[in-house]
N, C-alpha and C positions, 0 to 999 in steps of 0.2 A: 488277151493282152494285145494292145495295138503296137505295131512296129514303129520304129523311130521315124520312118518315112511318112507313115500315116499321121503321126503326132505332129510332125513338122508341117504337113499339108494343112492340118486343122488350124495350127497356130498362125499360119500365113494368111488365113482368110481374113478379109477386112472386117472391122467392127460394124455393127448394125448402123451406127450413126453415120457411117460413110455414105449410106444410101439416102439419108435424110437431107432435106434442103436447108436445115438449120445449122449454122456454124457456131452460134453462141447465144446464150440468154443472160443478160446482165442489166442491172439498173431498170428493171421492168420493161426491157425492150428485147424483142427477138431479132437477132442479126442473121440474115440469110447468107448463103454462100456467094450469092451474086452481089453482095454489098448493100442490098436494100434492107430497110428496117420495117418492123411491124410492132404496133401496140394493139392490145386487145382490151376491149371494154365488155364487161358483163352487164347485160341490160335486162330490166324487168319487163313484164308483159302487161298488156291491157286487154280486158275482156270486151272486145269491140261490140259484140252482139248485144251486150247488156246496156249499152249507151243509147240515149235517145237519138232521134234523127238529127237534131241540132248539134248534139255533142259529137256525133259521128262526122258530120260535115266539118265541124271545127277541127277535129283531129286530122281529117284528111287534108284540110287546108294548111294546117300547121306542118304536117309531114311533107307536103309538096313544097312549101316554103323552105323547109330544111334542105331538101334535096337540091333545090335550085340555088342554094347558098354555097354549095361546095363545088370545087372545080377539080377534084381528085377522086379516084375510084374508092369504093368501100366494099367490103365483103361481109355479108350477114350469114351467120351459121347457127343452126339449131341442132342441139345434141340431145338425144334421148338416152338416158342411163337408168339402169336398175337402181332402185332406191337403196342406198347404203344405210341400213337401220342399225347396224351393230354398235356404233358409238352410243346411240340413244338407249339401246338395250343394256349396254354395260353400265350406263349411269343409273338406269332403273334398278339394276342388280345391286349396285353400291348403296342406293337409297333403301332398298329392301333389307340389306344386311344391317344397316345402321339404324333401322326403325325399331324403337323399343316397344311400340304398341303392337301387340300380336295381331289384332284385327286389321290394322293398316298394312302390316307386313303381308298378310294373306291376300289382301286386295291388290297390293302392288304386284305380287307374284302372279296373280290371275291376269292382271292387265298386261304384264310383260309377256306372258304366254300367249294371250290373245293377239297382241301386236305382232309377235313373231310368226304365228300361224297365218295371220292375215297377209303378211308380206310374202310368205312362201307360197301361199295358194294363189294369190292374185298377181304375182309378178309385177308389183307396182313400179312404175317408171317415173322419173322426173324429167322435165324439159328445161334446158338452159339456153339462153339466147346470148350470142356474142356478136360484136361488131369489130372487125379487124380493120385497122387503119394503117395503110402502107405509106412508106416514104421512099421514093426513088430519087437519088441526086440528079438524074437526068431530067426529071420533071420539074425541078426547081427553076421557075421562070425568072427569079430574081438574079440569077447568075447568067453569065454569057455562055454560049455553047461550048467554047474551048475550056472554060473553067469547069463546067460540068463534065466534059469529056475526060479531062485529066483525072477527075475523081474516080472514074469507073474504068479507066483503061486497064487497071490491074484489079480484077475482081477478087473478092475475099475467099476464093476457093482454097488458097493455101496460106494466105496472110490475113491475120486479123486486122480489123480496122484500127488505125492508130487512135490513141485516146483523144487527141485534139479534134481530129476529123469526126470521131464518134460523137463528141459533145456538140459539135456544130449541127450534125444531122439530127441528133436527138432533140436539140432545141427547135428545129423546124418541125419535127414530128410532134413534139409536145404542143406546138401551136395548132396543129391539125386536131389533136386530141381534144383540146379545149373547145375548139369550134364545133366538133361533132358532139361532145358531151353537152354543150350548151343548147345545141339544136334539138337533141333528143329529150333533154329535160323540159324544153318548151312544149313538147308534145305530151308531157306528163309521165315520162318514164324515169325510173331511178337508174343511176349509172354507178358502176364501180370499176375503176381501172385495175387490171391485174398486175401485181408486182412480180418479182422474180420467182418467188416460191410458188405462187399461184399459177404462173405460166408453165413452170416445169411440171407441176402436177397435172395441168390441163393437157399438155402434149404427152405426158406419160400415160394418162388415161385414154387419150385418143388413139395412140399407137399400140396400147396394151389393154384393151377393154376388159378382158377376162382376168388377167393377172392383177390389174389395178383394183378390181372389185374385192379380191381376197387379200391382197398385199398392199398396204398403204405405203406411201413414199415418205422417207424421212426428211428432216430439215436439209436445206441446201448446204449448210456447213458440214453436214455429216456425209454428204454424197461424194463418192470418188468417181470422177468422170474421166474417161480416157479422152485425151485431146489429140486430134490428128491434124490440127490446123495451125500449129505454130510455125 
């Protein structure tokens, strides 16, 4: 049994989120502790090697044009994850139990067993592509230097962004998101902007790859998050 002194020492340790750069995630936007914002787009891929020479040149030209059209930095991230097949297997099991035809039920059971063994033996992974779009109020050229300086003189390390200021910055960030999404779509890619729930799940899986594979994350409304930034 631990002493009161040891228990007090454990209780006094800062929460894990203290070491993360994220202050808050809301309205589909990641707010960092330095007051800057991030939006995340999930992007499809193109099998470039299967394209003809003319198609490859057209794609390169379109991508170069897209890069030349933006005047702010972007981050492109590729994540490899083990294929989470359990939800699919659960649906197969439900279909198997509800199947009245004995032959079909046996075939579904065999197929379910085959898929499960294939994933376990092959360690199949999936790749997901993300584009992170930042917004730093200091980089907003539409405002004067002193107007931008006043916005960041007190970083969001201990104080959340005020709602009005957040809406203004989010509006500027949304403009960038539309520009990037349009440019990537012109290259032939499919775009999906991550909402609050998807962002939380993304960072949860990023910082907890092993736990997230076996333990899914509940809905945002059901999460109890300790907040140290009020």
